[in-house]
N, C-alpha and C positions, 0 to 999 in steps of 0.2 A: 270495883267502882262503888262509890258511897251516895249515889245521886238520889234525888227525892227526899221525902221527909225522914227517911231512916238513915241519913248519913252518919249521924252521931252513933246510933246504936250499933252499926256495923263496924265501928272503930274497935281496935283492941284497947285494953285497960291503960297502957302506957300513952297511946295517943290521946285518949280522953283525958287523962291527967294533965297532959301537956296544955291542952286547950283550956280546961277549967282553971289551971294555975296561972295562964298567961294573963297579963294585965290588959292586952287588947287583942284577941285573936281575930279580929274582924276581917282582916285580908285573908287569913287561913281559911276561915269558914266560908268566905265567898267562893273561893275555889273548891272546896270540899262539896258544897252544895251543887256546884255545876258537875260533879261527878269526877273530879280528879282524884288520884291516890293521895294519900297523906304526904308522902314524900314530895310529890310534885306540887301539891297545894302549898306546902310549907316553903318551898323554894320560891314560887310565884309570889306568895304573900309576902316573903321578905323583900323581894325585889320591889314590890308596889310600895311598902312601908319605907323603904330606903330612898325611892324616888319622890314619895310624898314628903319625907324629912328634908331631902335636898331642896325641894321646890319651896317649902315653908321657910328654910334658912335663906335662900335667895331672896324670896319676897320680903321678908323681914328686913334683910340688909337694904334692899331698895327702899323700903318704907322708912327706915331710919335716915338714909341719905336725903329722901324727899323732905322729911320733916326739919332736918338740918337746913337744907337749901331754902325751904319756905320760910323758916325761922329767920334766916339771915336776910332774905329779901323783904320781909316785913319790917325788919329792923332798919333796912336802908331806905325804905319808902317813908319811914317816920321822920328821917332826918331831912328830907326835902320839904 
């Protein structure tokens, strides 16, 4: 367990390097601070990151569709 303020100190050098080299280890760090093992934290962090990416992609698609729909409605209203 790596809970508390010593979660990083207690990691082995390979795991520390993974975290410091990673562009955004926030999901992984979240679970490490909760006391999960590195392997469990990386698995759950990955699942969270993928879920977040999927949600972002879905919301972006909806926003683009809404923008097109609103743009078309605005043009239609101008014709009347």
